C-alpha positions as CSV (number, residue, x, y, z in Angstrom):
1,M,2.3,30.3,-10.7
2,N,0.1,29.5,-7.7
3,I,-0.3,25.4,-7.3
4,L,-2.3,23.7,-4.6
5,L,-1.7,19.8,-4.9
6,T,-4.1,17.9,-2.1
7,T,-5.0,14.5,-1.5
8,S,-8.3,12.8,-1.2
9,A,-10.3,11.9,2.2
10,A,-10.4,8.1,3.4
11,P,-13.8,7.1,2.8
12,K,-15.4,5.9,6.9
13,I,-16.0,2.3,5.1
14,S,-13.3,0.2,3.1
15,P,-12.2,-3.1,2.3
16,F,-9.1,-1.9,2.7
17,F,-7.3,-0.4,5.5
18,T,-6.9,3.2,5.6
19,T,-5.4,4.3,9.4
20,E,-1.9,4.5,8.7
21,K,-1.1,7.9,7.8
22,R,2.8,8.9,6.2
23,P,3.8,11.3,4.3
24,P,2.3,11.4,0.8
25,L,5.9,10.6,-1.3
26,G,4.7,10.3,-4.7
27,V,2.9,14.4,-4.0
28,G,6.2,15.2,-2.2
29,F,8.3,14.4,-5.3
30,L,5.6,16.8,-7.2
31,I,5.8,19.4,-4.4
32,S,9.9,19.5,-4.9
33,V,9.7,19.7,-8.1
34,L,7.3,22.5,-8.4
35,R,9.4,24.3,-5.9
36,K,12.7,23.8,-7.7
37,E,11.2,25.9,-10.4
38,K,10.1,28.4,-8.2
39,H,6.5,27.5,-8.3
40,K,4.6,28.7,-4.9
41,V,3.4,25.0,-3.8
42,F,0.5,24.5,-1.2
43,F,-0.4,21.5,0.0
44,I,-3.3,20.5,1.9
45,D,-3.9,16.2,2.9
46,N,-7.3,15.7,3.5
47,Y,-6.6,11.8,3.9
48,L,-4.6,12.6,6.9
49,E,-6.9,14.8,8.1
50,P,-10.1,16.2,5.8
51,S,-10.3,19.7,5.7
52,N,-13.3,22.2,4.4
53,F,-10.7,24.2,1.7
54,I,-13.2,24.8,-1.0
55,E,-16.1,25.6,0.9
56,E,-13.6,28.4,2.9
57,G,-12.7,30.0,0.0
58,F,-8.8,28.6,0.0
59,L,-8.7,28.7,-3.8
60,Q,-9.9,32.3,-4.6
61,D,-8.2,33.7,-1.1
62,N,-4.9,32.0,-2.4
63,N,-5.1,33.0,-5.9
64,I,-4.9,29.2,-7.0
65,D,-4.2,28.8,-11.1
66,F,-4.0,25.4,-11.2
67,V,-5.1,22.5,-8.3
68,G,-4.2,18.9,-8.5
69,I,-6.1,16.2,-6.7
70,Y,-3.6,12.7,-5.9
71,A,-6.4,10.3,-7.2
72,N,-6.2,6.4,-5.8
73,T,-9.3,4.0,-6.1
74,I,-9.8,3.6,-2.5
75,C,-10.3,7.3,-2.0
76,Y,-12.2,8.1,-5.4
77,R,-15.6,9.4,-3.4
78,D,-13.9,11.9,-2.1
79,T,-12.1,13.1,-5.2
80,L,-15.0,13.2,-7.2
81,R,-17.0,15.3,-4.7
82,M,-14.1,17.7,-4.7
83,L,-14.1,17.5,-8.3
84,I,-17.5,18.6,-8.4
85,E,-17.4,21.3,-5.9
86,I,-14.4,22.8,-7.7
87,N,-15.9,22.5,-10.9
88,N,-19.2,24.3,-9.7
89,I,-17.5,27.5,-8.2
90,R,-15.6,27.6,-11.6
91,E,-18.8,27.5,-13.4
92,K,-20.4,30.5,-10.9
93,N,-17.1,32.2,-12.1
94,L,-15.8,32.3,-8.1
95,W,-12.8,31.2,-9.5
96,N,-11.3,30.6,-12.9
97,G,-8.5,28.0,-12.3
98,K,-7.8,24.2,-14.1
99,I,-8.5,21.5,-12.4
100,I,-5.3,18.5,-12.5
101,V,-6.2,15.1,-11.8
102,G,-3.3,12.6,-11.2
103,G,-2.5,8.8,-9.3
104,P,-2.7,6.0,-10.2
105,H,-7.0,6.1,-10.5
106,T,-6.2,7.9,-14.0
107,S,-4.7,4.8,-15.6
108,V,-6.8,2.2,-13.4
109,A,-10.1,4.0,-14.3
110,L,-10.0,6.8,-17.0
111,D,-13.4,6.7,-18.1
112,S,-14.5,7.8,-13.9
113,I,-12.5,11.1,-14.5
114,P,-15.5,14.3,-15.3
115,L,-15.2,15.8,-18.3
116,F,-14.5,18.9,-16.6
117,V,-11.3,18.4,-15.6
118,D,-8.7,20.0,-17.4
119,Y,-5.9,17.4,-17.7
120,V,-5.8,13.6,-16.6
121,V,-2.2,13.0,-15.6
122,Q,-1.2,9.0,-16.2
123,G,1.9,7.5,-14.6
124,E,4.5,9.6,-13.8
125,G,3.4,13.5,-12.9
126,E,6.6,15.1,-13.1
127,K,7.7,16.4,-15.9
128,T,4.2,16.1,-16.8
129,L,2.8,18.3,-14.3
130,L,5.7,21.1,-15.2
131,D,4.4,20.6,-19.3
132,I,0.9,21.7,-18.1
133,I,1.6,24.5,-15.6
134,D,4.2,26.1,-17.9
135,R,2.1,25.6,-21.1
136,K,3.9,23.2,-23.2
137,T,0.6,21.2,-24.2
138,N,-2.6,21.1,-25.1
139,E,-3.8,17.5,-24.2
140,R,-6.6,16.4,-21.5
141,I,-5.0,13.2,-21.0
142,V,-1.5,13.6,-21.0
143,K,1.4,10.7,-20.3
144,R,5.2,10.9,-21.0
145,E,8.0,9.0,-20.8
146,R,9.3,7.5,-18.1
147,M,12.5,9.0,-16.6
148,S,15.5,7.5,-17.1
149,N,17.1,8.9,-14.3
150,L,15.6,8.9,-10.3
151,D,18.7,10.5,-9.5
152,D,17.3,13.9,-11.2
153,L,14.3,13.8,-8.5
154,P,14.8,16.7,-5.4
155,F,14.8,15.3,-1.8
156,Q,11.5,14.9,-0.3
157,P,9.2,18.4,1.3
158,W,10.8,17.3,4.6
159,D,10.5,20.7,6.1
160,I,6.4,20.6,5.2
161,F,5.9,16.9,5.9
162,T,7.4,16.8,9.6
163,K,5.7,19.9,10.3
164,M,2.4,17.8,9.6
165,G,0.9,14.9,12.1
166,Y,2.0,11.7,9.9
167,D,3.2,8.4,12.1
168,Y,6.7,8.6,12.1
169,S,6.8,5.1,13.3
170,C,7.4,1.3,12.7
171,E,5.5,-1.7,14.3
172,W,8.6,-3.7,13.4
173,L,11.1,-1.5,14.8
174,D,11.7,-0.5,18.5
175,I,12.5,3.0,17.6
176,R,11.5,6.7,16.2
177,P,11.3,8.7,14.4
178,V,11.3,6.3,11.8
179,F,10.9,8.3,8.2
180,T,9.5,6.7,4.8
181,M,11.6,7.1,1.5
182,N,10.4,5.2,-2.0
183,T,13.4,4.7,-3.9
184,S,11.9,2.9,-7.3
185,R,9.0,2.4,-9.7
186,G,7.6,0.1,-11.6
187,C,7.4,-3.6,-11.6
188,P,9.0,-6.8,-13.7
189,F,6.5,-9.1,-12.2
190,N,3.0,-10.2,-13.5
191,C,0.9,-10.7,-10.0
192,S,-2.4,-11.4,-11.2
193,F,-4.2,-9.3,-8.4
194,C,-2.0,-6.1,-9.0
195,S,-2.5,-3.7,-11.0
196,V,1.0,-2.0,-10.7
197,D,2.1,-2.7,-14.0
198,S,-1.1,-0.4,-15.8
199,I,0.4,2.6,-14.0
200,W,4.1,2.2,-14.1
201,G,4.5,-0.5,-16.6
202,R,6.9,-3.3,-16.3
203,R,10.2,-1.0,-16.6
204,Y,11.7,-1.1,-13.0
205,T,13.8,1.8,-12.6
206,Y,15.6,3.2,-9.1
207,L,17.0,5.5,-7.0
208,S,20.8,5.3,-6.8
209,A,22.5,3.7,-3.6
210,K,24.3,6.9,-3.2
211,R,21.4,9.4,-3.5
212,I,19.4,7.2,-1.2
213,I,22.0,7.5,0.9
214,S,22.8,11.1,0.6
215,E,19.1,11.8,1.8
216,I,19.5,9.3,4.7
217,E,22.7,12.1,5.8
218,Y,19.8,14.9,5.1
219,L,17.3,13.5,7.5
220,I,19.8,12.6,10.2
221,E,21.2,15.8,10.3
222,N,18.1,17.8,9.7
223,Y,15.4,15.8,11.9
224,S,16.9,13.3,13.9
225,A,16.4,10.3,12.1
226,K,16.6,6.9,13.5
227,A,15.1,4.6,11.1
228,I,14.2,4.5,7.4
229,Y,11.4,2.3,5.9
230,F,11.2,1.9,2.1
231,R,7.4,1.6,1.2
232,E,7.7,0.7,-2.7
233,D,7.0,-3.3,-3.8
234,N,10.6,-4.5,-4.7
235,F,13.3,-2.7,-2.6
236,T,16.0,-5.6,-3.0
237,L,15.1,-6.6,-6.6
238,N,18.0,-5.3,-8.0
239,K,20.8,-7.1,-6.1
240,N,23.8,-4.8,-6.8
241,R,22.1,-1.6,-5.6
242,V,21.1,-3.3,-2.4
243,L,25.3,-4.1,-1.8
244,A,25.9,-0.9,-2.7
245,F,23.6,0.7,-0.2
246,C,24.2,-1.9,2.6
247,E,28.5,-1.0,2.1
248,G,27.8,2.2,2.0
249,L,26.2,2.8,5.1
250,I,28.5,0.2,6.8
251,S,31.4,2.3,5.3
252,K,29.7,5.9,6.3
253,E,28.7,4.4,9.5
254,L,25.8,6.0,10.1
255,N,23.9,3.4,12.5
256,I,20.3,4.1,11.0
257,Q,18.5,0.9,11.0
258,W,16.0,0.1,8.0
259,A,12.9,-1.6,6.9
260,C,11.6,-2.9,3.7
261,E,8.9,-4.2,1.6
262,T,10.0,-7.1,-1.6
263,R,9.9,-10.8,-2.3
264,V,10.8,-14.3,-0.8
265,D,13.3,-15.0,-4.1
266,S,15.2,-11.9,-4.0
267,L,16.2,-12.8,0.1
268,C,16.8,-16.6,-0.5
269,D,20.6,-15.4,-1.0
270,E,22.2,-15.7,2.7
271,E,25.3,-13.8,1.6
272,L,22.8,-10.5,0.6
273,V,20.2,-11.4,3.9
274,K,23.3,-11.4,6.0
275,L,24.9,-8.1,4.6
276,M,21.6,-6.9,5.0
277,S,21.8,-7.3,8.7
278,V,25.3,-5.8,9.5
279,A,24.0,-2.8,7.6
280,G,21.1,-2.1,10.2
281,C,18.0,-3.8,8.1
282,R,16.1,-5.1,11.1
283,A,12.4,-6.3,9.3
284,V,11.0,-6.8,5.9
285,Y,7.3,-7.0,4.4
286,L,7.0,-10.0,2.4
287,G,4.5,-10.5,-0.1
288,V,4.1,-13.9,0.9
289,E,0.3,-14.5,-0.4
290,S,-0.6,-18.1,0.1
291,G,1.1,-21.1,1.2
292,S,-0.2,-22.8,-1.6
293,Q,2.0,-23.4,-4.3
294,R,-1.4,-23.8,-6.6
295,I,-3.0,-20.5,-4.8
296,L,0.7,-19.0,-5.8
297,D,0.6,-19.6,-9.5
298,I,-2.8,-18.8,-9.7
299,L,-1.6,-15.4,-8.2
300,N,1.5,-15.4,-10.5
301,K,3.6,-14.8,-8.2
302,Q,6.6,-16.5,-9.8
303,I,7.8,-17.8,-6.6
304,T,7.8,-21.5,-4.6
305,V,6.5,-22.3,-1.1
306,E,10.0,-23.5,-0.2
307,Q,11.8,-20.1,-1.2
308,I,9.1,-18.5,1.3
309,E,10.8,-21.2,3.8
310,K,14.3,-20.0,2.5
311,A,13.7,-16.5,2.6
312,I,11.8,-16.9,6.3
313,R,14.5,-18.8,7.8
314,L,17.4,-17.1,6.8
315,C,15.9,-13.8,7.6
316,K,15.4,-15.0,11.2
317,K,18.9,-16.3,11.2
318,Y,19.9,-12.5,10.7
319,H,17.9,-11.3,13.2
320,I,15.7,-9.3,10.4
321,R,12.0,-9.9,11.6
322,C,9.6,-10.8,8.6
323,Y,6.3,-9.6,8.7
324,C,4.6,-11.4,5.9
325,S,1.2,-10.5,4.4
326,L,-1.4,-13.0,2.6
327,I,-4.2,-12.9,0.3
328,T,-7.5,-15.2,1.1
329,G,-10.5,-15.5,-0.7
330,V,-9.2,-15.8,-4.7
331,P,-11.0,-16.9,-7.1
332,G,-10.7,-21.6,-7.1
333,E,-9.0,-20.7,-3.3
334,T,-10.4,-23.8,-0.9
335,Y,-10.2,-23.7,2.6
336,E,-7.6,-26.4,2.7
337,D,-5.7,-24.2,0.8
338,Y,-6.3,-21.5,3.3
339,L,-4.6,-24.3,6.1
340,S,-1.8,-25.1,4.0
341,T,-1.0,-21.2,4.3
342,R,-1.8,-21.5,8.1
343,K,0.4,-24.4,8.5
344,L,3.0,-23.2,6.9
345,M,3.1,-19.8,9.3
346,R,2.5,-21.8,12.3
347,R,5.6,-24.1,11.0
348,L,7.6,-20.9,10.0
349,K,6.6,-18.6,12.7
350,P,7.4,-15.0,11.4
351,Y,7.4,-12.1,13.4
352,A,4.1,-10.9,12.3
353,V,1.6,-12.4,9.8
354,S,-1.9,-11.2,8.4
355,F,-4.6,-12.5,6.1
356,N,-6.2,-9.9,3.3
357,V,-9.6,-10.7,2.3
358,F,-9.5,-10.9,-1.8
359,V,-11.2,-7.3,-3.6
360,G,-10.2,-7.0,-7.5
361,I,-8.8,-4.2,-8.2
362,P,-9.4,-2.3,-11.5
363,N,-7.2,-3.8,-14.4
364,S,-5.5,-6.6,-12.7
365,Q,-5.6,-9.6,-14.5
366,L,-8.1,-11.3,-11.4
367,Y,-9.9,-8.6,-12.0
368,R,-10.6,-9.2,-15.2
369,Y,-10.8,-12.7,-14.9
370,V,-13.7,-12.5,-12.1
371,L,-15.6,-9.8,-14.1
372,D,-15.3,-12.2,-17.9
373,S,-16.3,-15.2,-16.1
374,R,-19.0,-13.6,-13.5
375,L,-17.7,-15.1,-10.7
376,Y,-18.6,-11.6,-8.6
377,E,-21.5,-10.7,-6.4
378,H,-21.1,-7.3,-6.1
379,I,-19.2,-4.4,-7.9
380,D,-19.3,-0.9,-6.2
381,D,-19.4,2.4,-7.1
382,V,-15.7,3.1,-7.3
383,G,-15.2,-0.5,-9.6
384,L,-13.9,-2.8,-6.9
385,V,-15.3,-6.3,-7.1
386,Y,-16.4,-8.6,-4.4
387,L,-16.4,-12.2,-4.7
388,P,-19.6,-14.3,-3.1
389,G,-18.8,-14.8,1.4
390,Y,-16.4,-11.7,1.5
391,D,-18.6,-10.4,4.2
392,T,-18.0,-14.0,6.4
393,K,-14.1,-13.5,5.3
394,T,-13.6,-9.9,7.1
395,K,-16.1,-11.1,9.6
396,Y,-13.0,-14.1,10.2
397,F,-10.4,-12.0,9.7
398,Y,-10.6,-8.9,10.5
399,G,-13.2,-8.7,12.9
400,K,-16.6,-7.7,12.8
401,D,-15.7,-4.1,14.0
402,S,-12.9,-3.9,11.5
403,G,-15.0,-1.2,8.9
404,C,-13.9,-2.8,6.6
405,F,-17.3,-3.8,4.9
406,V,-19.3,-2.6,2.2
407,D,-22.8,-1.5,2.3
408,Y,-23.8,-4.5,0.5
409,K,-25.5,-7.4,2.0
410,F,-24.1,-10.6,0.4
411,K,-26.3,-13.2,-0.8
412,R,-24.3,-16.3,-1.2
413,Q,-21.5,-18.2,0.6
414,T,-18.4,-20.6,-0.7
415,K,-18.3,-24.1,0.8
416,F,-14.9,-22.1,1.9
417,D,-17.1,-19.5,4.0
418,K,-19.0,-22.6,5.8
419,Q,-15.9,-23.9,7.0
420,L,-14.4,-20.5,8.1
421,L,-18.3,-20.2,9.8
422,K,-18.0,-23.3,11.3
423,H,-14.4,-23.0,12.9
424,L,-15.0,-19.3,13.6
425,N,-17.8,-20.5,16.0
426,V,-15.8,-23.9,17.3
427,R,-13.5,-20.5,18.3
428,M,-16.0,-18.7,19.7
429,L,-17.1,-21.5,22.5
430,N,-13.3,-22.2,23.1
431,R,-13.0,-18.5,24.5
432,A,-16.4,-18.4,26.2
433,I,-15.5,-21.7,28.3
434,A,-12.5,-20.5,28.6
435,N,-13.8,-17.0,30.6
436,L,-16.2,-18.8,32.1
437,V,-14.1,-21.1,33.7
438,R,-10.8,-19.6,33.9
439,T,-11.5,-18.5,37.4
440,V,-12.9,-21.8,38.7
441,L,-11.3,-25.0,37.1
442,P,-7.1,-25.8,37.2
443,R,-5.8,-24.9,33.7
444,R,-5.3,-28.5,33.0
445,I,-9.3,-29.0,33.2
446,V,-9.7,-25.5,30.9
447,D,-7.1,-27.3,28.4
448,G,-8.8,-30.5,28.0
449,L,-12.2,-28.9,27.2
450,R,-10.6,-26.9,24.7
451,G,-9.1,-29.9,23.1
452,W,-12.5,-32.0,23.6
453,I,-14.0,-29.2,21.5
454,G,-11.6,-28.4,18.6
455,P,-10.1,-26.2,17.2
456,I,-10.7,-27.5,14.0
457,S,-8.0,-27.7,11.3
């Protein structure tokens, strides 16, 4: 069979940053599984670089039997555009193949998928896609049991990915090329802002340490990999796997740097953090979310401020850079909660910090709570939910030119927003005075002016 797998283009305006362009590892597994079964696979990454493959006759010219589109909520406008255009050429009898849609959006917003789509894949797609292509199912909505052994998955199609213009760097690692890997699925936790459990479920499955190391060796030998960035929710969740992975890297003397994404509570173990450092870990991306215990509890993070402090201090002790991801603007957050977060980060001084303004993601607990309580001010066309004052917070935390605005004028502000604006005005005045007098007055006078004005905290 001739199969085209494709992604959707990122929107020009989005509440989330869409500039990071890395290999789509979920689609990569599908490509490798299909190739292993001797199917001819074509791949177009519109998220990396938008194309006009439908208008240009790609489906007809390459005798495509199935076109599979990866759908996520942020990019769903383009997914829908492609679906409509593909169905139009099918209705005109210009192409007679089948349409498959998969990806996280099919689990969180099934009702938004048009009825003319032949197959809708929910959850893991590797076995499901083969069943569809081999005509082993007549179901339109197809969901299979989770794979019991992820080690059965083939390597990513690096021969394809390395010829494309992806980003092979990592801002926390002073080396390149950095290859991304995804080695686990699912999450046993239940954070209220996250919809991962509705996509993968609460069961946590993972590649073995041996399987991970074998792909790293392949990347080193064939593509001169210098570092790995593990893009997944909880790389260090299973301590025994991490220990085996670190010991394997050390015994094989692979001399590879790596970074991972994880939770702070799994890094409160000094033995583990020390071994990770020895094995080449140079950075961790931590879902800290807040420095206010009250907000952590609202988010159902199941961590404490004390654990945040311990994890960051241990990582700094063993020279592992910490990137702390924070959420602000969640229902019920006050300016004082935000100040608690800011003060915690200033005290701990991690390598980098970013604030993310809350947006309700379909099928998450907070999303349902916001809808049920009618706390929202706006719901966009892909189902994302915005609270009053969203634009004020994005202006404050992202900057007015961030591109993270929406096509809606927010009419209400919270007390939190008004305090942020007051702080923003003082901050801008500080900068203006400093720029004005920097070349004229001594530094001590400039600093005195700053102290006289603010900042507010």
